[in-house]
N, C-alpha and C positions, 0 to 999 in steps of 0.2 A: 460639466450637467448640460443635457439638454434641456430644450425652453421646454413650455407647458407646449407650442405648438409643433414641436420637434417631436414629445411627447405623444401626440396625437397621432401623428401622423407614424410613428414607430410601432405604434399598437395596432394599427392600420395594416402594416405593411407585415406584423407577425402573425395576423389573424390569416390574411390571404396565404401567409406558407403555409400555417396550419391546415388551413380549408385545403391546398392542393395535396399535401401530405396525407391529408385523412382520404383522399380517394387514390393515391397510389401514382400522383401525379408530380413529382416537386419540381419546384420551379430554381433555376438557379440565382445565388440572391443578387449577383448585377445586373441581371434581367428585371428583378422583383425591385431595384432602386434604379431603374434606368433613371426614374424622374426627380430622384433625391439622391445622385452621389454621394453628398457628405454625409448621409446617412448609413452609407452601408458596411464601414465598421464596427457602431454603434449595433446594428441589426446581428451580425456576424456575431457578437459577444452574448447578446440576449438567446440566439439560436446554441449555441455552443453551449449554454449553461441549463436549455431545456434538454439538449441530447444527452448532455451527461446524467442528468436526474432520471432521464428516462431509462439509461442504461441500468440503472440501480433497480429498477420496476421491469424487467423482463420476465414473462409470466414462466410455468414450469415447462419445461420443453414439450411433454406428453400429454395434453389435456384429453381428457376423456370426456367425449357426448354419451349422455345416456336419453334414450326418450321412448314414451311406453305408450301404446293404446288398446284399447279394448278390442277386441277382433272377433269374428264368428270363425271359429275353429272348430274341428271334430270334438275336443276336448275341452272347450270353453275356455282355453287359456288366453292369457296375454303375452303380449311379444315385446323384447328387448332385441332394442339394437346395440350395440355396443363398438366402436371405432377409435383409434388413436391418431394424433394428429403427428407426423414427423416433420422433422426437420424444418421447423418454423424459423421465418426471416422476417425483420421489419421490416414494413411497407411504409406504413405511414400511422399518422394519429390526429388527432383534433381535440378538443377541449374535455370530450367525454372517454373517450376509448382511445383505442393503439390498435391497427390492423395489422395481423402479420400472415404471409405467405406461407402454406405446408401442402404436403401430403398427405390426404385418407390412405392410413394402413391399409385399409380391407378391400378397397375399390382403385388405389392407385390414382387416384384422379387429383389435380392441383385446388385446392378451395382457399378462399380467404377467410381467418379467424379474427374477429373482433372482441378486445377482450376491455372490460373496464378498466380506467387506471387503476392501480393498487391506492393512489393518493387519493379516490374518490368511494374506497372501499368503505370507510367508516360513514359517507353521507348516505342518508336513507332517500333521499329526496333524488340523487345521482342515481344509485342503484336502480329506485325505482323508474325512473326517466329509460335506463337503459333496456332493462328488461319490457318496457314498455314499448319502445323500439323495434326491441325484435321480435316481440308479438304482432305488432301493427306491420310491417314489414313482411312478416311470415303469414298474415292472416290476408291480407291484399295481394290474393293470388291474379298477377298481371304481368304482362309479358313486358312491361315497361318499367318491372319492380324487380329488384335483384332477389332469387328462389332463396331462404331458408331451410339448411339441410338440418339444421340439429342445435339445441341450444345446451350448454353443461357448466359444470364448474371445475376448477383447478383442483389439485389438491389442496391449494390454502384457500380454498373456499371462492378465489375469484372467477365471478361469472363470465363467459363468452358466449357468442354463436357463431355460427359456421355458415359461410353463405358461396353460391358459386366465384369463382375467381373471374374478373373480368378485367380483359384486358381491351384497354383503349386509350381515349383521350376526354377529356372535360369538352362540354361546348363552347366555355370560352377558350380555349384552348384552339378550337376549329374557327371560329368567328375572328378571332386573331388572326389565323393562318388566311385566312380569304381576305380579309381589308388589305393586310398588310403587300398582296399581290394585287392590288384593284387601283388603279388611275385609270381618271377620265369615263369611257363609255368599255360596256364590258365587251368581253370577247366571248365567243361560242364556251369556252369550257366554264368561265366566269358565270355565265348565265346558268349552266349546268349545277354548278356548288351553289349559286345562292338558293337556285329552287328546291336542290337536297337539303340545306340548309330550313328553307320554309317545311319541308315535307316534314322533317325530324321536328319542326315544333309542331308541326298538325298534334305528331306521336304523343309528345312530350302533354299535350292538351289532354288527347285521350285518356291518358293514363289519370292525370289527376281528376278528371271527371268521372273514372272508373272508383278512385278513393272517396269522391262527393258521395256517389250513390251509396257508399256503405257508410254514410256521415262522419266520413275521416277529411280533415283539412291539411297540408303538409306545413302552411307556417313560413317557412325559410326556400323557397324556391328562387333560384337563382344561378349564372351557370357554369358556377363551380361545382354545385349539386344536381349537375345534370351528365351522365357520360355518354358519349355514342361508342360502341363496341368495335373491334376487328374486323364484324361483319355485317354492321350499319344498325346493330339495335340500338335505340335509344333508351336510357335506365334512367327514374328520378331514383336519386340517391338521400340518403342522412334525414331517416322520418324522425328521428328526438324530439323536435318540439312539435309534432305532429297532436292533434287535439280532436276530442268527438265531439260534434256541434249536432245541431237536429236538421234532419233531412226537409227541403221544403218541396212545393210539391213538382219544381222542375227535376229533382233527381227521387221521386219517388215511384215513379212510373217505368222503371228500368228493371223489374223484374228481382234485381239485388235488394238482400238485408241488410240493413243496419247491424253493424260489427258491435254483439255484445260484449261486456266485460265486466269480470265480477268486481268487486268494491274494491278487494286487493289490488287488482292488476289494472285497475280504470284508469285508464290518461286524464291526465289535469286537464282545465279548460283551457279553450284558447286565451294565450295572455300577450302582451306586446313584443316578448320575444323575437328574435330574426336578424336578419343583414338589412340595416338600416335604409341603405341607398333603394333596396327591391322590397321595401316594407309598404303596404297600404297605409290611406291615413287614417283607415281604424288601428291597427295597431302601433300606430305612432301614439294618437290619441285614447290608445286606453280602449275604445268602445267595445263592445259584443263583436266577437269574428265569426264569420260564414264562408262559404266557397267563395263568395265575391272577391275578399279579402287575397285567395291565391291567383284569382283571374286577374286583381290588380297587378301582381306580381307575376303572372305570364306575357302581361301588357308591357311590363316593364325588360324582360328577356326579351322580347320582339324588337322593343326601343333597342335593346343593346347585338341585336342581333345584324339590324338595318343600318347602325352609325357606329358601332363598335367602342362606344361610351356609356355609360350607364346613364339613367335619365335625372338622377343627383350626385355630384362629383363626393365620394366618398372618403374625399380627405376634410372634406368640413366637417365641424364640430357636429354632435350630434343634434343639438338645438339646434342649429341651422339647417341640419338637412330635414328634422322635425318640420320644423315652421314652413319649408320651402314644401313639402310631400303633403303636409294638411293647408296650403294653401295652394297645391297643385302649379306651382310657379316652376316650371321646367322650360327650355327650350324644345320646339316641335322638331320631330324627325329631321323632316323639311330641311329645315335653318341648318342641321348638323351636316345631310346627307342632300344635297337636292335632287339625285336621281331616282330618290324613293319616291312612288307614283302617289297622286294623292288618296288613290283608293286604298291604298296600304297604308300609306297613314291615317286616316282614317279609322283603320282596323285597331292598331295603337291606340288612339288618343280615344277611342270606345271605353277599351279595354281596363286603359288607365282614366276614365273617367272619377273626379273627385266623391261624389256620389256613385255608392253603391248600387243604387238601385238603376244607373244610368251606363251600368257596364254591360255586357252579356251576362244573359241569365246565367248559361252554364258555361264550361269549358269546351262543351262537344260543339257548341252555337261557336265559339270563338275558331276551333279548328277548321268548321265546316265554312267560315267566312276566308279561312287561307287558304281552302281548297278550291272556293269561286275563284278569288285573283289567282290561282297558279292558272285554272281551266279558263281563263280568259272570259268569267262570267263576272254580274254585275255583283258586287257584295253589298250586305243587307245596310252597313253602318256609310254609306255614300250616295249621296244624290248624284247620281254623273250628269255632265253637261249633255247637251245635244248631242254638239260636235262629236266626242268621245262614245257617244252610243251607235253615232252613224259610223264613226271609223272601225267600232266591231262589228258592225253589219259587215261592212266591206272586206273585211278580213275573213268573213265564214261563207262570203258569198263573191268570192273571186271571178266566177267566171260571169256574174248577173252583172258585176263592176264595171267589168270591162265592158260589157255591151252596152251598159249604161253610157259609158265613158265614150264611146264611139257616136251614139246619138246626139250628146250633149254637145260632141263638136261638130256634129255638121248643124246643128240647131244655133250654132252661137250669136249667129247673126240678129238672130231673133230675140236676145237677151239684151236689147239695148236700154231696156227699160231696168236693169240690175243696179244700175248707179241712184236710181231712186229708192230703191229698196235700201242700199245700204247706206245712203241717207238720213233715212226716217233710221234705221237700226243704230247708227251714231248719234243721231237727237236721243233717242228713246234711254240710250246709252249714258250720254251724259246727264238727261233726266234725271235718272236712278244713282248716279255718283252724288248729284248734289243732295240728293235726299238720304242717300248713305251717308254725306257727310254731317248734315244736320242732325241726323238721330245720332250718329257718335257725338258732336257735340254737345247736345242735349243730353245726353249719358253723359258725358263727363260732368258737365256743369252738375250734375242731380248728385254724381259723386261725390266730387267734393264741396256742393253744401252741404251734406250729410255730413261728412269728414269732419267738416271745422264746426259743426254741431257738436260732434260727439269727443270733439277737442276740448271745448267750451263747457261742454258739462261735465265732462270727468275734471276739467281743473276749478270749476265751480261747485262740485261736490266736495272735493280733497277741502278746500278753504271752508265747507259747510261743517265740514269733521273736525275742522282744526278750530273754528269758531266755538264749536258746541264745548270740544275738550277745554280749551284757554278760561273757558265762565265754569270752570267744577274748582268748589271749594276747597278741598284739599290741595288742589295745585294752586290756588291763589296763596294758601297759607305756606305750603311749604316753600314757593319762592321769595314771599314777603320774608323769610327766614333767611334765606340765601341772601337778601340783600343788607341784610342786616351788619353780617359781617362775613369775612372769610371764612372766621375757623368754626362760626356756626354752621355752615351749610350742611344742611344731610341729603347728602350725596346719595345715599342708598335710599332713601324714600323715594328720592326723585327718578331716578333710577326702574325702580319697583313701577313706579305710578306711570311712567313713559311708557317701560313694557308692557303692562298692563291697555295702554291707549292702543298700542301699535298691535296685540293679539284680538283687542275686540274691533279694530277696524280693518284690518289686514285686506277682507275680501271688498269689504265695500271700497277700501282706497283703492284699488289697484294693490302695483306693487312697487311702492316707493322704494328708493335704494335705503333709505336711513329716516326716521323719526329725531328732531333733536332738540333742545330748549334752553336758553340763552337767559341771562340775568339782565338785571337795567344794564350794567355795565359793558353787557357781550358778551359776558364769560359762559362758557358753556359749561351747564351744570349737569347735564343728562344726555345721551346718543344710544340710540337703539338700531344697529349695532353696539354694542360699545365699542369705543376708540380711544386709547390710551394715546392716542397724535394728538385727538383733540380736546378730551374734556380738559376743564380748567384753562384752556387757553380763551385771546379775546378776539371777539369777533364784529369787534365795533366798527371795521372797516369793509367789514361785505354789507352789497348792495340789498340783502337779505336784510339787513338789520336797520340801515338806517334809510334804504327806498331813496336814494339820490339819484339813480339810475345807472352808477358804476362805482367798481370796487375801487377804492381808496388806500393810499399806502398803509401799510401794518402800523396801527397805534394812532391814525389820523383818524378824527371824529367828524360824521357828516353834519350838514346842515339843511334843513335839523338834524339830530342826532340818531332819532330814532323812527322806525314807521309807526301810522297812528290809524291803518286799517289793512285790510288784506294784501298781498306785496308776491309779485312774481319776479323775482331774482334774473339779474343776465345773467350768461354763462358763466361759469369760475369753475377753478382747478380746486377739487377737494384736498383738504389736506389729510383725513383720512385713507382716503384709496388712491389720490393722484389721478382720477378720471374726470372727466369734464361732466358738470351739474346744471340742472338750474334748482333754485328752491322757491316752495310757495310756503308763507309764514304769514302769521296774525299777530299782534299786539296782546299779551297781556297785562289784565286791568287789575287793581286793586278791588276796584268797585266793578259787580256784573250791567249796572246800569250808570250811562254817564249820567258825572255830577263833576261840580269844581274842585271837588275833594277826591277825585280819583288820582292814582297814581301808576307811572307807570312800572309794573315790573320786569320785562321781558319780553321774550318772544319765541312761540310754538312754530314750530316747521316741521317739513318735508323733503326730504330732495327727491328729484328723480332723473336716472343718468340720459344723456344725449340717447334719440335713438328706442325711445321709453314706448311710443305709442304702436307699441306691434299691432294690437287688434285691429289698426286701422285696415290693413293690406286685407284681411279676414273677410271685407266688404266687397272688395273689389275683383275684376276679373283677373285673369291668370294675365292677360297683358298690361295691366296698369300697374301702375306705381303712384303710392301717395307718400307725400313729405312734410312735417312742418318746417314754415319761415319764420324767424324773429326779423322784420324789416327794420328792427332798431338796430343803432348803433352797438356793437359789443367789442370790447377790449378784454384780449388773452392774448399771454405773454408779449406784452407791450406792440401786437399787432391788433389793428382796428379792421371789423367784420362788419359790414353790411350787406343785410340778406341772410345771414347765415343761416343756413340750414340746418335744423334742431334733432330732427329724424326724420331719416330714410332706411327702408328696409336691407339694402347693400353696405350702408355705411361700417358695418361693426365688421363685415371682412374684407373691407376696403384699405390700402395702406394709407389711404388720405383721410384721417378722421375728422379733419374740418372742411367745409365747403360753402362758397355763397351762391346766389344766383348771380345772373348778368346787371350791371348796372341800369339797361334799358328796361330789363324786367321789372328791377325793384322799383323804377319810375312807375310804371305801370300800375302795379299795388300797392304804392305806399298811401294814393288818396283815400284808395276805398278803406284800408288799415284804420287810417286818422278821421274817416269821414262820421258822420252822426246817423248812421246806416248800415243795416246787416244786409247778408249776401242778397235776401231775396227782393233789395230795390235796386241792383245791376242789373244793367242789361246782359241778356245772355252772351250776344257779341263782345260785350265789352270782359268780359270775364276769361274768353279763349285767346293762347296764347300759341302761336303756330312758329313751328321751327324751334321750338324747345330745347335747349339742350340740358342734360342730364349729366350735375358732375361728376355721378356715381355710376354711370352707365358702362356696362362692361366692354361695350365696343359705343364708340363717342361716334362713329361713322352714321348710327341710327338717327331716323328723322323722330320728332314726336311731336304730337300736337299736345296742349294741357289744358287745364282750366284752374283757376284761382278762385278761393274764396275766406275773405277774413275773418277770423277767431274773433267773436262781437259775444259778451255774458248777457243777455237777459236779463232786466232787474236789481240790475247792480248800478252803482253811479258812474257817470259818464268815464273817469278817470280810470275805473277797474274794469268797466265793460271794454274798452277799445284796448287789446291786449297787445295790440300790436304784432301780433301773429296772424299769419297766413296757412288754409293748407294747399298745396296743389297736385293735384293727381293729373298725373300725366299718362300718356296712350300711345304705345309702336305706333306710325303713323303707317297703316296701310293703307290706305287710299289716297294716292298720289294727287296732291293739290297743285302741281306744276301748272 
């Protein structure tokens, strides 16, 4: 049986196979599995099952197309066209439909006929989507959209539409072929081929701009949905996810009219459906969509054209892709392909801006910038350095440049003062560089301090919730009963109560992995979500129960035996999920006010997995990384960890789930975490860590500069306030400080 990870990869490969079949460009299975050869047999089996099912769903061999319209004739009659399509042969398929190639019996031309799958006939939503795809495609009259010749139904009632047969390759195939032959500097032919790809991209932009002026967005722009015909025509395919949106001021002054639909034929509103690696942040987050969403996807397609890879790895889980897209966390094009010019990279980055308002206002403006780039003109997205502007002027005025060169040669002896000018420039550059480093360090310090306060606030907020619930009279009553005898333990009552607590505070407490309740002996009497592996088991040995600083051997009692104030546990391996967690717990007392008669009844707690503080990353720049460190000692699987990393954005997808910071770095951070002051008392220079090594970085050769800040909870007693946690914010060092 394949693992969960292999299942995800298989589904991704199967999607690519179906997308390729949909546009009539089958992919060889060995090529498809080039990066995962071990999955070829499993993939073949899945594809064979699909093909066998398809064989049972071949439509009637002679579908008939009917369409009629009111026309002005002498007899005021209506016209009706009828034809049949012979020799239908299967070409490709997707999730919704199947495409066949046939011959129009009347006009003797080859056409493509797309049928709604028989398996989808009973689905009203699938039928509506299929019909609206046909209507949108036919009404968007543009050279970049395949023309629809007619619609109809087979004798069995199966919907279909007829379109022009397009012979060619997908944009993905063209880009793959271009980069396959690329090595080092461009040859003359490769320069021509690259310019051709960029010209084709501008045609895609013009097509999308046309649809936007008609109030339609595509919602699934990607290289596989773009075909380049054998005559050079560039066509946008698969409008099945297209949606109607309002037209803003940028799309209303073109003379085009918004497409109007009857209520029963009206397309749905824009949703988050699409291809994850090319979807916009709005699509991933479920925000309202507009033309800017397609413009982001166009930027991602341009990224693919220039680098031969998508901006986000499609082999990742959907959750990881969504997180990276929303945080705009992707490698710059020039880091993937150094020969990309800064101007072209700036166009890509502007189109892929995280905020919709920072992108190009229209797809037309994006195309215009590409055309400026191809014409060796300045682009709007890039503030060109003086030397680049000078080089362009020289390329355009070669005669004047040659004459100027002669004059310079004759006057070179008069340029002795040049060295003084250079010296001044060097000094100015040094000063500017120092200022840039100081600004960067200040930015890191602000980010680290803010992140540390966010973690402290989250921890304190959760403790307050637990303290509030631990004083509930019904909780105290039920837990008192549970402590009286094992037989009288009110399991159902405790479970229902804990479930209601979880539901009341789910949003306020973030997303804890679990809530749990233990009696005075450490026996777990309730857990949400419920776990048969842990209910009834004793956890008196856990640090979260006794608070002595480390888990003890099972069955051993701590000294003291239980916590008497809010406690943050050491990292432990969960009995229920086998995952690494940290728990926040509070004691439950028989009296809500401190008194000599109060008795310890147990603990109420919530557990959070390592890597839980993902919201930290949303506050940072795309080249910054936030991590949470425990400077105290942790014992995990009989191994001691000092400076354990509790959270890192790359931790989940990394092969090594556990890592720690270096000893020298720990020695820098430890005094601040154990001191009597918060981060605002630290000197800025003391917080900066140069040549920081990120254990989870994809490229260990990168140099990082980092800043740390201790996590201190204001308003709590000293032993609680000093969490012995710290936040480190690291940034790729683009300012060489050697």
